[in-house]
N, C-alpha and C positions, 0 to 999 in steps of 0.2 A: 376312244369310245364317244360316239356322237351324242350330243344332248338330245333328249326327246323333243319333238316339235311342240310348240306351245299350243295348248288347247284352251278354249273359252273357260274361264274360271267360274266357280259358283257365284251367283249374284247375291248382293245383299238383300235380305228378305224384305219385301215390300208388302204392305197391307193392301189387299185388293180394294179397288174403289170403282164405283159405277161412273163417277164423274171424271172426265179426262180433259186436260187442257193442252191441246196440241200445239198451242202457240207459246207454251212456257219457254222462257229464255234459258239457254244452257249457260251456267256460270263459267267464268273464266278459270276458276280454280279447279283442281281435279274433281272428278265426279264423286269419288268416295267422300271427300271433305264437304262438298256441297250437300250431299245426302245426309251426312251427320247433322249439319246445321238445320236442314229442313225437318228432320225427324225430332231433333231436340226442340225446335220452335213449336212444332205441332203438339208435342208432349207438354211443353210449358203452357200452351193455351188451355189444354185440358186441365192441368193442375190449378191454374188460376180460376177456371170455372168451378172446380170443386171447392177451392178455398174460399171463394166468394159466396158460396151457398151456405150461409149461416142459418141453422135451424133452431138454435137455442140462444136465448138472451144472455148477455154478459159472459159468454164463454171465451171471449178474447183475453180475459184476465186469468184463464186457467193454463197451467203448464201443459196439460194434455186436454184438449177440448172435447166436448161431447161429440161434435161432428167428426173429429179425427178418429175417435173410437168407433163411431158408426162406419166410417169408411174402411177401417182396418178389419171390421168383422163382417163386411159385406161379402157375399158369395163371389169368388173370383170370376166365375163365368158371367154372372150378372154385371160385375164391374167392367169386364171386357166388352160386353154388349153395349153398356152405357157409353164407354169410351168410343166405340166405333160409331155409335149414333151421333155423338157429339162431332166427330170428324166429318160426318155428312151434313149436319145441320149448321154448324158454325162456318161462317164465310171464310175467315182466315184459315181455319183448320182445313177446310175443303180445298182452298187454294194450295196449301202446302201439300196435301195429298195428291193433287193434280200434278204438281211439279215433281213430286217423287215418282209418280207413274211415268212422266215424260222422261225423267232421267233413266228409268229402267229400260226404256226403248232405245236409248242412245247406245253407241258402242261402249263397251266396258273400259275401265282403266286398264290398259294393257300391262302396265308395270305391276299393279296390284294383283291382277288376275294371274300373271306369271308367278308371283310369289305364292299365291294361294295354291295353285296347282302343283308347283314344283316342290314346295315344302309340305304339302298334304294337309292344309288347314281345313278344319270342319266349319260348318256354318256358325257355330258358337264361337270358335276361335276367330273367324273373320269379323264377326260383329264386334266382339270385345276389342280386337286389335285396332279396328278403324276408330273406335271411340277413343282408345288410349293414344293413338297417333294424332287424332284431332286435338286432344288436350295438350299434347306436346308441341304441336305446330302453332297453336293459337291460345295463349293464356286466357283470353276472354271466354273461350269455350270451356275451359276448366272451371271458371266461375259459374258458367251456366250449368255445368254438371252439379256443382254444389247446390244451386237453386233447385234442380230437378230431384236431388236427393234430400232436400229439405234440411240442409245444414247451412251454417252462417258464413262459410268461407269456400274458396275454390276446393274442388274435390277430384279425386281420381275416379274414373268410371268403374262400376262394379258389374259382375255378371247379371245382377238383378236389373240394373239400369239398361244393359244391353237387351235383355229380354223384353223390357218395357218399350224400348224404342223400335226394336226389330221384330217383335212378336214372339210367341212361345216357341216357334220352330227354331229359334236360335239355340235351343238345347240347354243342357245342364252346364254348370260352370266347368271350365277347363281344369283338368287334373294335372298332377306332376308329370305324367307321361304324355301330355298333349304336345302338339307341334309347337305351340306358343312357347312352352317351357324348354323343350329340347333344343330348339333353334334360337333361344334367347330373344325372341321377338317381343315378348312382354313378360312381366313377372308380377306376382302379387306383392303388395306393399307390406303385408303382414307375414309373420312366420308361424311355424307350428301348425296345430290342428285347424286354426282358423284361416290358413293361407288360401284355401280353395273353397271357401264358403261363399254363398250368394252375396252378402253385403261387403265383401272384401274388395278394396280398390286395386286396380292394376295400372302399371306404368309400362309404356312401350319403350323400346330401344330407340332413342332419338337418332341413332346412326342410320336408321332406315329412311328418315325423312328426305335426305337429298335425292334419293332415287324416286320416292313416291311423289315428290313435289316438283321433279325436274320437268323441263319443257319437253315437248314431244320430239324435238330434234336432237336431244342429248344422246351421246353414244351409249347404247344399251350395255356394252361391255364394261363401261366405266362407272355405271350407276351404283353398283353394289360394293364398291371398294372403300367406302367411308369406314374408318376405324380399323381397316385391315393393313397389315404391313407387307403382305406378299407382293412380289413383283412378277410381272408377266415376262416369260422367257420364250423367245422364238427359237426355232432350230437354227443353230449357227451356220453361216455359209461355209461352203467348202465340202470336203468329203465326209461321209459318215465313218467315224473311226472304228466303231464297233458294229459293223454290219451284221455279223452273226448274232450278237446279243440283241440287236434291234429286231431281227426276224424272230428270234426266240420269244421276246416279249409280246410282239404284235400277234404272233400265232397263238400264244397261250391265252391272251385276253379274248381273241376272236373265237377260239374254240369253246370257251365257256359261254359265250353269247350274252346278249342283253337279258336282264331280268334274273340273272344267276346270283350266286352269293357274291359278297364284296371281294375284291381282289386287291392284294397288296404286292407290289413289285419292290423287293428289297435290292437296292443297288449298293453292293459292298465294295469299298475302295477308299483310298486316302483322299484328303482334300486335293482338288485340282486334277483328279483322275477322269474328269469328264462325265460324272454321274448325272448332273443336271442337264447337260447337253444331250445325253442319251435319252433321258426322260422327255425332253422337248421334242426330239425326233419321233419317239414312240407316240406321244400325244398327237402330233401332227398326222402321223400315219393312221391313227384311230379316229381322225376327224374332229379333234378338239384342240384346246390350247392348254399350256402349262402355266401354273402360278407357283413360284418357288417361295417357300416360307421358311425362315430360320427358326427351327424349333427351340434353339437355345434362347433366343430373344423372347419367344412366347413363354417359355418356362420361367424366365426371369421377371415376367410382368407381375403386376400386383394380383391379378386373378387369371391364372394360367388357363383354367377351364373356359372362362368367358372369352379370352383372347383366341384360344384354339377353336372354339365353336364359331366365332365370327369369321375366322379364316375359312372354315369348312362351309359356312353359310354363304359367304361370298363366292366360293368356287362352285357351289351347287347352283346358285342363282344365275351366274353368268356362264354356266355350262363349261367350266374348265376343270382341270385335274390338278390336284395339289401334289407337289414334290416337297416332302418334309426334309429339309436339309438339317444335318446334325440331329437326326431323329432320335438318336440314343439319349439326347438330353431331355426328351419329353417324358415326364414321369408316367408310369403305367396307369395310375388312377386318372390322369388327364386324358390319356389316349382312350381309356375305356369310356370316358364321359362324352367324347366327341361323336356326334352322329356319323354313322358309317357312310362312306362314299362308295359308289360302284367301283371306283378305281383310285388308288393312291400309290405314290412312289415314296419310298423311305430310303434316304441316303445315310449310310452308316459306315464306319471304318472297317468293321468286320461283320460277317454274318452273325445274326443273333437268333436265338430260339423264339418261337412265337409265344406271346404271353398266354397264361392260362385263361381259358374261356374265350379266346379270340375266335370270332365267327368268320373271319376273313380267310380266304385261301391265299397263302403266301408263296411267292416264287422268288428265290434268291438268285441274283445275277452278279457275278464277280467282275468288277471293273479293274482288271490287272494292268500291268505296264503296257504301253504301246511300243511297237517296234520302230526301227529306223525308217522303214518305208512310210509308216503312218506319220511320223514326225516331219518327214520331208514333204509329204502331201499336204499336211496341215500348214506348214510354213509357206508353201507355194500359194495357198489360198489366201494368206494374210499379208504377204509381203511380195514386192516386185523383184527382190534380189534373190540370188542363189542362196540356199540354206548354208549358214556357216557350219564349220566343223563341230562347234559346241552343240548346235541343234541336232545335227545328224548323228553324232557319236555318243552324246551324253544321254542318260536315261531320264529325259524330261517328261513330265506329265503334260496332258493337253493344256491345262490352265497355265503352265509355265511357258509352253511354246507360245501361247497367245500373248502373254506378257512380254516375252522376249521380242516378239515381232513388232511391238510398239517402239522398240529401240533400233529397229532396222535402219532408219535414216541416218543414225549416228555411225554406222559402219559395223563390220564384223567384230572388231575388237571390243567395242562397247557391248554388243550383244553377248559376247563371251563373258564379259564381266558381270552382266546382269544374270546370266545363267549360273555363273559360279556363286554369286551371292545367294541365289535361290536355293542351290543345292547344298551349300555349306552353312545354312542358317542353324542347323541343329547339331553341330559337332559337339560331342560330350567332353567332359573334363578328363576322361580316361585316355584321351589322345593328345600327343605332343607334336606340334609341327616341327619339321626339320628343315634346315636351309638346303638350297640346291645350288651350291657353288661350282659343281663339277660337270663336265661334259665328257663325251667319249674319248677325247684326246688326253684327258687326265687319268683315265682308267687303264692300268697296265695289268694285263692278265695273259695267261697262256692262250694260244690261238684257239684251241678247242673250247675253252670256257667263254671266250669272247664271242665266238660264233653261236654258242648256245644262248647267250644273253641276247644276241641280235634276233634270234628266232623267237625268244620270249617277247621281245619288244614288238616284233611284227604281228604276233598273234594278238597281243593286247591292243594294238592299233587297228587291226583289220577285222576284229571279231564281229563288228556290226555288219559290214558288207557280206562276210562269209556266212554268218548265221542267219541274217535276215534276207539279203538280196539273193544269195545263192540257195537259201532254204535249208542249210545244214543245222539250223536250230533244232530240228527234230532229233538230232543226235546229242543234244545237250538239254534234255527235258528237265533235269533236276536243277541245273544251274548253268548260267552262261558266263561265269566268271573266268578269269585267267589267274591261276595261282601257281606259285613256284616255291620250292625249298632251296635256300642257299645254304650249303653245308661245307664246313671247313674250319680250320684252326682260326683262333682269334687273330685279327689284324690282316687277314688275307683279302680284304676288300669287299666283304658282303654288304655292309651298310653303304659304302661308297657306290657300289654297283646299283643299289636301290635308288640312291640319289640321282645317279646318271639316268637311269630308266625313267624316273618320274619327270625329270627335266625334259628328256627327249620326247616323252608322250604328252607333255603339256599338263601334267597332273601335279597336285600338291602331294607332299609326302608327310604322312602322319605315323608316328610310332606309338604302339599300344603300350600303355603303362601297366605292365603285368602285375606290379605290386598293388595297384588299385583294382585290377580285374579279379585276381584270385582272392577268394574270401573263405574263411573257415566256417561261415554260416551256410547251412544247407540252402541251395537254390540261389544264393547271391551271385556266385560266379557265373551261372547261366544267365542271370538277369543282366549282369554287366556286359557279358559277351553279346547278348542280344542288342543292347543299346549300341555297342560298337559297330556291329554288322549292319544294323538298320540305318545308322547315321552315314555309313560309308558306301552302302550298296549302290546308291545313285550318284553320290558326290564324285566330282572329278579328282579323286585322290588315289594314291597308291598306299595301301595299308601295310605297315611293316610290323611283324611280330618278332622282336629281337629276343634272343635266348628262348626260342620257341619250345625247347624240350621241357621247360618248366610247366607248360600248359598242355602240350600235346604228347605227353609221355605214354608209355605202354600201360595197357590195362593189366591188372594183377588178379591173381586168384583171390576170391572173396573169403576172408577169414573172420571179418567182423563188419559192423555197420559202417565204419569209416571207409573200408575198402569198397563196399557196395556203392556208397555215395560218390567216391572218387571215380569209380568206373562210370557212373551215370554222367558225371561232368564230362569225361572224355568222350562218351558216346554222343552227348549233345554237341560237343565241339566238332566231332567228325561229321555229323549230319549237317550242322550249320555251315561248315566250310564247304561241303559239297554243294549246298544250295546258294552259296554266295555268288552274286552277279557282278561283283566289282573286280578290281585288280589287287592282289595281295601277295606279299612276299614274307616267307618265314625264314629266319636266320637261326642257325644253331651250329655249335662246335661239337655237338654230341649226337650225331646222326643215328648212332646205334640205339639211343634211348627212345627214339620215336616209335610210335605204334605202327606196325606194318600196314594196317588198314588205312591209317591216315595218309601214309606216303602214296598209297594206291590212288587216293582221291585227288592228288595234286597233278596239275598239267605238266609241270617241269620239276626235275630234281637236278640242280646244277651244283657240281662240286668245285670248291675253291681250294687250290693247292698253294702252298708257300711258293713265292717267286723263285725262279732259277736265276743264274748269274746274269743272263742277258736282260731279264726283266728287272733285276735289282739295279743294273746300270741305268736303265731308263728311268727308274724311280728316283735315283740319286740326281740324275740330270734335271728331271722335272722339278725337284725340290730346291736345287741350288744353282743350277747353271745360269738361269736367266735372272737371278735376283739382283736388283739395283736399289740404290738409295734414292732419296727425293730428288737429288741432282742428276740422276741417271748414271752414276758411277757403279760399276760392277762391285758386288759385295763378296764374291767368292774368288779366291786366288786360283792359281793353276792346281788342278786336282787330277789325280790318276784315276779316272772313272772306272776302267776295267778292273784295276787292282782293288779299289774300294768294294766293288760288287763281288769280287772273288773272296776277299778276306772277311767281309762283314755279312754274315748269314742272318739277315733280318727280314721280317715281313714288311709289307708296304706300310703298315701302321708304325712299325718300329723305325723304319727309315724316316718317315715324316717327323716322328718324335725326336730322333737323333739329329736331324737337320735343324730343327728348331733349337735344340740345346746347343748345337755348335754355333748358331747365330748369337746366342746370348754370351757364350764364351768369348767369341771374337769381339763383340761389342764392348765387353768388360776390359779387353786389352787395347781397344781403340784401333784395331786393324782389320784387314779383310779376313774372311773365313779361310783358314788354312787346313791342310790335311790333318795336322795334329789335333785341331779342334774337332774335326769330324770323328777321328778315331777315339778321342777321349769321350765324346758324347755317345758314341756307339758302345764303348765299354760299359758305361752306366746303364744303357738300355738293355744290354745283354745280362748284366748282373741283376737288373730289375726282374728279368724273366727267369732268373734262376740258373743262368749259364755261368759256369766257373771260368773265369778269364785269368790265365796265369800272367805274371809280370812279364812285360815285353811282348806278349803274344800279339797285341794289336798296336804295337808301337809304330811310329813313322818309319817308312822304308826309303 
């Protein structure tokens, strides 16, 4: 929205004079300040003339003299005629009038005229404001005001004094709805019913003086920033990340046209989502510039209304548009007190309803996640290196990409660490990190299960290029995540498979603490799940729900309020899992207890079966065959691997536990691990699992 061109402002009211002095010197100070001095000096000459005309003897001893009473009761029109006659007859007063007339013929004060026109000041507002500014700029002028008001000390100018100096056309005193008050240009020093009376003094906002006293060569755009905390924001270099939203905003504002109702563009999105950059691009397209103001800082100031009004005043005077960052922190009463701007941007985390009585037309624009292509384009505009995998594949926001680009000279690894720290900053206490000691060589599974896991890994790794570069994101409108169910008996490698996948994908592995998530209080379970999903949606993590049947069970027929709320929890989990954009694995040994609608929403369902004899042999060899002590001596003696695998029907977890127990038995005897140690440990493991082992059944052969 382009600022309106500057028009000549209303001139300070001059008393017509027949005598003109074309050679009057133009003072070095601003014209408005010189005119205040001249008018005050001329008025002082007139008052001296009146005070010197004593008509009664000994009246100097009186608190209120006879002459003073006569002057007070003189007809105002007659007093005004006498004052004009004095200005013509008195040499000093006539010289002042000539200089005032000469000033009126000079070019106006561009800065003051711009303020008057832009903020809509009336002649009365202008006269009173210049007096108040003059008193703030020069304390000696404030003492002169006390002299003119017949008081014994420095005084603030009053509407009555403004009328006396600038003539009756200066108008009545400004009221509470005047531009002076609305824009905090000046304010009365009294409160209550006397605030807007003729004899009440007014004080100007001294923050205006740097602009009004600045030299002619001062940057006009920087003149009005005194006391304001807003910062100028230029459109960032590189591609426009939200071209569609930009066209929507510009088209909407232009369609309403100039002179229409105020417009508010609400930019809804999380911090770092590029809301201010989008506003800067929109402002530039509309022919103006953007000033970003932290609404939270304004709200925390001592006088939030005054701070916010000064920000709005600065923007109006320098022809810019405000983007209120963290606009949700600005109280409704403060926003209502700010003079309306033709256009304003409001950055909020989520879309909000318009406040009651809001006269502005609001348009809400959602600043959602940017895709892989936009992240790569943005990186290419900020760094000379190729985009690292962390930038291309992780769900970074524009602000995070810009921050990561600053670490580009340190290499891709450091960029990845920066991105990881940014995305992992808000990990809740409901998540427990798991170590990643295993790789694919450590995972022993049936060929079909291993192939299924590889397919899951490929989809988790390649979802960015397929969904964004190939355009198949249109088929994943509800959620772009990769989710899988690992189902099978305990100890068959479900958690280990999740560890291997996380390590292979370069992700951290976090297990959800179901004991902390599930709550007996209504709504608390959903709240905890929302925290978990939101924390991990963008983070480079693989989210593991162990014993998932406790959370993702079947919905039941409603027989009481407890059943109804339990079903609501399950419905929420189903919807949130479908919308999840990250990588998640759910592990269960009770697949039949899961809701069928939930299984349908998963990308993969991978069944883990107990290992066969061949897989058990590999597991025994992995656990014991390569074991050595600190000196490099083998710790396991000759073992009949095929026979152990055939005789000991254990799961992978059982084999690891038995191998560890065998190591302790051998260490206690001071020798290598023998088959008898392995079989004894295996017997304990089977008994622990409830398997009846007859005497001699697992003895050494």
